[in-house]
PASEBA-1860 file (N, C-alpha, C; in nm, 3 decimals):
! residues 148
1> XXXXXXXX> 12.346/11.693/13.814/12.128/11.701/13.836/12.147/11.815/13.942 ~ 12.093/11.919/13.979/12.054/11.982/14.094/11.982/11.983/14.179 ~ 12.032/11.990/14.292/11.959/11.912/14.433/11.836/12.015/14.445 ~ 11.685/11.924/14.477/11.565/12.019/14.497/11.606/12.154/14.586 ~ 11.552/12.265/14.623/11.527/12.349/14.736/11.471/12.371/14.788 ~ 11.327/12.239/14.779/11.259/12.195/14.904/11.265/12.045/14.928 ~ 11.262/12.000/15.103/11.245/11.869/15.131/11.171/11.797/15.016 ~ 11.194/11.670/15.053/11.068/11.590/14.943/10.932/11.558/15.020
9> XXXXXXXX> 10.949/11.610/15.145/10.810/11.572/15.176/10.734/11.686/15.146 ~ 10.806/11.822/15.086/10.713/11.938/15.018/10.636/11.887/14.940 ~ 10.740/11.837/14.812/10.714/11.795/14.700/10.591/11.669/14.702 ~ 10.593/11.556/14.776/10.527/11.468/14.810/10.378/11.532/14.822 ~ 10.365/11.604/14.934/10.235/11.686/14.976/10.183/11.750/14.850 ~ 10.258/11.843/14.792/10.232/11.918/14.651/10.146/11.818/14.528 ~ 10.230/11.703/14.516/10.194/11.614/14.384/10.045/11.583/14.447 ~ 10.021/11.539/14.573/9.922/11.464/14.596/9.811/11.617/14.586
17> XXXXXXXX> 9.853/11.679/14.644/9.721/11.801/14.675/9.678/11.863/14.528 ~ 9.815/11.880/14.442/9.809/11.952/14.329/9.735/11.858/14.215 ~ 9.838/11.780/14.178/9.778/11.677/14.085/9.707/11.563/14.102 ~ 9.718/11.507/14.200/9.605/11.389/14.240/9.690/11.277/14.237 ~ 9.849/11.275/14.253/9.916/11.169/14.234/9.923/11.082/14.373 ~ 9.935/10.955/14.318/9.972/10.844/14.414/10.105/10.810/14.443 ~ 10.162/10.832/14.529/10.330/10.823/14.553/10.359/10.704/14.615 ~ 10.497/10.680/14.553/10.496/10.551/14.598/10.628/10.536/14.657
25> XXXXXXXX> 10.642/10.520/14.784/10.797/10.543/14.895/10.923/10.452/14.759 ~ 11.029/10.518/14.792/11.154/10.434/14.736/11.243/10.451/14.872 ~ 11.307/10.344/14.871/11.435/10.319/14.989/11.585/10.413/14.920 ~ 11.617/10.454/14.985/11.714/10.574/14.962/11.842/10.464/14.885 ~ 11.884/10.499/14.762/11.990/10.443/14.695/11.904/10.354/14.609 ~ 11.812/10.391/14.557/11.697/10.289/14.493/11.645/10.397/14.365 ~ 11.602/10.294/14.225/11.555/10.371/14.177/11.419/10.325/14.126 ~ 11.397/10.247/14.208/11.261/10.167/14.227/11.201/10.083/14.334
33> XXXXXXXX> 11.097/10.056/14.346/11.038/9.998/14.465/11.087/9.854/14.501 ~ 11.139/9.799/14.653/11.192/9.707/14.629/11.070/9.548/14.688 ~ 11.003/9.610/14.758/10.865/9.535/14.761/10.812/9.482/14.659 ~ 10.737/9.374/14.669/10.674/9.346/14.532/10.482/9.368/14.526 ~ 10.438/9.416/14.636/10.343/9.454/14.662/10.328/9.631/14.674 ~ 10.431/9.693/14.601/10.436/9.860/14.630/10.273/9.910/14.576 ~ 10.221/9.872/14.447/10.127/9.929/14.422/10.008/9.965/14.517 ~ 10.043/9.830/14.617/9.911/9.838/14.720/9.952/9.957/14.853
41> XXXXXXXX> 10.109/10.021/14.812/10.135/10.061/14.937/10.150/10.199/14.913 ~ 10.073/10.257/14.809/10.115/10.433/14.816/10.050/10.510/14.865 ~ 10.082/10.656/14.866/10.070/10.715/14.965/9.957/10.807/14.883 ~ 9.847/10.834/14.942/9.703/10.946/14.864/9.701/11.051/14.892 ~ 9.734/11.058/15.057/9.677/11.152/15.135/9.845/11.251/15.187 ~ 9.754/11.365/15.148/9.883/11.482/15.169/9.961/11.459/15.284 ~ 9.869/11.464/15.383/9.921/11.460/15.490/10.031/11.364/15.570 ~ 9.989/11.251/15.493/10.053/11.117/15.551/10.192/11.152/15.476
49> XXXXXXXX> 10.177/11.177/15.370/10.280/11.157/15.317/10.389/11.268/15.323 ~ 10.337/11.424/15.344/10.421/11.492/15.426/10.498/11.418/15.508 ~ 10.412/11.372/15.643/10.479/11.302/15.741/10.594/11.177/15.733 ~ 10.556/11.065/15.666/10.647/10.989/15.575/10.749/11.075/15.557 ~ 10.783/11.136/15.480/10.897/11.185/15.415/10.978/11.303/15.547 ~ 10.896/11.336/15.613/10.968/11.428/15.716/11.031/11.324/15.793 ~ 10.970/11.175/15.795/11.061/11.096/15.890/11.183/11.039/15.864 ~ 11.124/11.013/15.710/11.232/10.963/15.590/11.286/11.053/15.534
57> XXXXXXXX> 11.372/11.143/15.513/11.366/11.267/15.422/11.484/11.220/15.304 ~ 11.569/11.095/15.356/11.649/10.997/15.266/11.557/10.949/15.148 ~ 11.450/10.904/15.136/11.395/10.818/15.073/11.352/10.896/14.944 ~ 11.340/10.783/14.861/11.318/10.857/14.684/11.193/10.865/14.658 ~ 11.131/10.913/14.586/10.943/10.949/14.561/10.941/10.888/14.455 ~ 10.828/10.782/14.418/10.792/10.748/14.247/10.629/10.811/14.278 ~ 10.615/10.741/14.180/10.406/10.781/14.110/10.406/10.656/14.055 ~ 10.265/10.638/14.157/10.226/10.488/14.073/10.121/10.560/13.961
65> XXXXXXXX> 10.159/10.542/13.830/10.031/10.579/13.712/9.914/10.547/13.739 ~ 9.910/10.391/13.749/9.730/10.375/13.719/9.671/10.415/13.835 ~ 9.650/10.435/13.953/9.576/10.508/14.061/9.593/10.634/14.063 ~ 9.710/10.664/13.986/9.719/10.814/13.946/9.626/10.850/13.825 ~ 9.617/10.778/13.738/9.519/10.812/13.627/9.623/10.884/13.535 ~ 9.733/10.813/13.567/9.856/10.862/13.409/9.870/10.760/13.321 ~ 9.883/10.808/13.182/9.905/10.690/13.100/10.081/10.788/13.086 ~ 10.175/10.694/13.071/10.291/10.742/13.003/10.341/10.627/12.900
73> XXXXXXXX> 10.383/10.749/12.763/10.472/10.686/12.661/10.574/10.680/12.655 ~ 10.675/10.545/12.680/10.793/10.555/12.727/10.884/10.549/12.589 ~ 10.921/10.650/12.555/10.983/10.644/12.372/11.187/10.609/12.449 ~ 11.203/10.445/12.424/11.341/10.460/12.407/11.429/10.511/12.330 ~ 11.382/10.503/12.171/11.457/10.522/12.082/11.368/10.623/12.006 ~ 11.397/10.746/12.006/11.304/10.871/11.953/11.336/10.895/11.789 ~ 11.498/10.872/11.733/11.467/10.866/11.598/11.374/10.757/11.540 ~ 11.387/10.627/11.612/11.271/10.534/11.564/11.181/10.542/11.551
81> XXXXXXXX> 11.146/10.631/11.682/10.953/10.639/11.687/10.954/10.775/11.600 ~ 11.015/10.898/11.580/10.983/10.981/11.467/10.996/10.897/11.342 ~ 11.011/10.819/11.298/10.954/10.718/11.199/10.813/10.674/11.181 ~ 10.800/10.624/11.291/10.644/10.585/11.294/10.560/10.691/11.350 ~ 10.585/10.794/11.373/10.491/10.901/11.386/10.468/10.981/11.248 ~ 10.559/10.976/11.192/10.571/11.068/11.013/10.467/10.960/10.970 ~ 10.532/10.806/10.971/10.455/10.727/10.875/10.272/10.729/10.912 ~ 10.235/10.777/11.037/10.062/10.784/11.104/10.037/10.939/11.056
89> XXXXXXXX> 10.153/11.000/11.039/10.088/11.165/11.005/10.066/11.232/11.128 ~ 10.152/11.190/11.225/10.132/11.245/11.363/10.275/11.379/11.369 ~ 10.264/11.457/11.395/10.385/11.593/11.448/10.379/11.573/11.537 ~ 10.551/11.486/11.578/10.618/11.441/11.710/10.645/11.588/11.778 ~ 10.684/11.675/11.699/10.763/11.776/11.781/10.618/11.849/11.844 ~ 10.561/11.888/11.778/10.397/11.924/11.847/10.358/11.878/11.969 ~ 10.345/11.728/11.946/10.318/11.655/12.027/10.382/11.665/12.165 ~ 10.531/11.695/12.144/10.608/11.678/12.272/10.617/11.818/12.305
97> XXXXXXXX> 10.574/11.905/12.277/10.562/12.113/12.283/10.451/12.116/12.402 ~ 10.312/12.015/12.329/10.232/12.028/12.397/10.164/11.955/12.481 ~ 10.259/11.837/12.539/10.240/11.727/12.667/10.363/11.707/12.764 ~ 10.322/11.689/12.882/10.425/11.706/12.979/10.513/11.588/12.931 ~ 10.650/11.622/12.949/10.743/11.552/12.902/10.866/11.542/12.967 ~ 10.899/11.395/13.032/11.016/11.409/13.105/11.135/11.308/12.990 ~ 11.218/11.393/12.994/11.326/11.356/12.931/11.405/11.263/13.002 ~ 11.405/11.121/12.947/11.479/11.041/12.989/11.681/11.054/12.928
105> XXXXXXXX> 11.715/10.954/12.961/11.864/10.926/12.922/11.844/10.935/12.784 ~ 11.890/11.045/12.683/11.942/11.044/12.545/11.951/10.916/12.443 ~ 11.887/10.900/12.376/11.767/10.952/12.265/11.658/10.917/12.321 ~ 11.594/10.863/12.441/11.447/10.876/12.490/11.373/10.968/12.592 ~ 11.274/10.947/12.583/11.152/11.081/12.632/11.044/10.969/12.677 ~ 10.965/11.031/12.799/10.854/10.978/12.843/10.725/11.089/12.816 ~ 10.642/11.044/12.783/10.498/11.169/12.704/10.402/11.158/12.862 ~ 10.376/11.203/12.888/10.241/11.211/13.032/10.112/11.251/12.970
113> XXXXXXXX> 10.024/11.158/12.974/9.920/11.209/12.976/9.811/11.169/13.088 ~ 9.686/11.263/13.102/9.601/11.207/13.198/9.471/11.143/13.176 ~ 9.472/10.996/13.198/9.377/10.900/13.151/9.205/10.948/13.167 ~ 9.162/11.001/13.078/9.004/11.023/13.077/8.894/10.954/13.191 ~ 8.847/10.968/13.240/8.735/10.936/13.357/8.650/10.871/13.269 ~ 8.643/10.716/13.343/8.583/10.630/13.307/8.645/10.537/13.221 ~ 8.771/10.583/13.189/8.859/10.460/13.080/8.951/10.394/13.185 ~ 9.007/10.321/13.136/9.090/10.222/13.195/9.189/10.219/13.081
121> XXXXXXXX> 9.279/10.245/13.091/9.435/10.191/12.995/9.480/10.090/13.073 ~ 9.488/9.964/13.020/9.578/9.844/13.098/9.763/9.869/13.014 ~ 9.779/9.812/13.104/9.963/9.846/13.065/9.983/9.716/12.947 ~ 10.017/9.816/12.844/10.079/9.767/12.709/10.218/9.769/12.637 ~ 10.291/9.685/12.651/10.401/9.695/12.570/10.420/9.664/12.421 ~ 10.481/9.786/12.358/10.473/9.776/12.225/10.635/9.773/12.191 ~ 10.695/9.674/12.095/10.851/9.690/12.078/10.854/9.717/11.935 ~ 10.945/9.827/11.907/10.996/9.758/11.733/11.123/9.797/11.717
129> XXXXXXXX> 11.201/9.674/11.680/11.362/9.645/11.710/11.391/9.694/11.585 ~ 11.470/9.827/11.605/11.525/9.924/11.473/11.605/9.847/11.417 ~ 11.709/9.724/11.497/11.826/9.665/11.410/11.770/9.604/11.292 ~ 11.613/9.515/11.326/11.584/9.440/11.262/11.494/9.537/11.134 ~ 11.499/9.704/11.121/11.409/9.733/11.035/11.521/9.907/11.027 ~ 11.596/9.907/11.017/11.685/10.043/11.080/11.643/10.160/10.972 ~ 11.584/10.128/10.856/11.523/10.263/10.811/11.376/10.301/10.799 ~ 11.350/10.173/10.857/11.196/10.181/10.893/11.088/10.193/10.758
137> XXXXXXXX> 11.179/10.117/10.645/11.111/10.061/10.508/11.013/10.000/10.541 ~ 11.028/9.866/10.638/10.967/9.744/10.587/10.832/9.801/10.720 ~ 10.871/9.878/10.830/10.772/9.955/10.877/10.647/10.003/10.810 ~ 10.723/10.105/10.764/10.638/10.175/10.629/10.541/10.070/10.572 ~ 10.574/10.001/10.504/10.504/9.920/10.407/10.414/9.813/10.468 ~ 10.408/9.823/10.624/10.285/9.757/10.716/10.222/9.848/10.747 ~ 10.235/9.970/10.773/10.140/10.091/10.794/10.109/10.100/10.695 ~ 10.122/10.184/10.560/10.076/10.125/10.448/9.933/10.032/10.417
145> XXXX> 9.981/9.940/10.473/9.881/9.790/10.402/9.795/9.802/10.528 ~ 9.813/9.861/10.606/9.714/9.850/10.761/9.620/9.954/10.715 ~ 9.664/10.071/10.642/9.579/10.213/10.649/9.452/10.142/10.526 ~ 9.510/10.048/10.436/9.403/10.060/10.329/9.307/9.951/10.381
END
């Protein structure tokens, strides 16, 4: 992984100013916040965020999706998700090409969407276990029945 050329304080300020993101401070050496009420402790003022990270330059930075009006489609198993998209007639490669994408640990990735004003998208977790349907045949049959 390459080291950022600018300090975290610069990124925190920019993410808030340019993209309207709500920043979640994350303690050093951690990937997620430790406090249970972290969603109520986001930084949304660019100057406050910049000052926070100037004082704590070794802290990590996260984004609170809901307050930032961002929806993430977290795809843990790309080959299985490809089968689902094919069944629904969705061109997954085109979607990835035209959508902000975060490449996670292969074979996963995350597609990021801006939630339109006036809409609320609650957290929803959907699981399709490929080990119970490794070829996707059961899923294809259920999807064809649902389309009828």
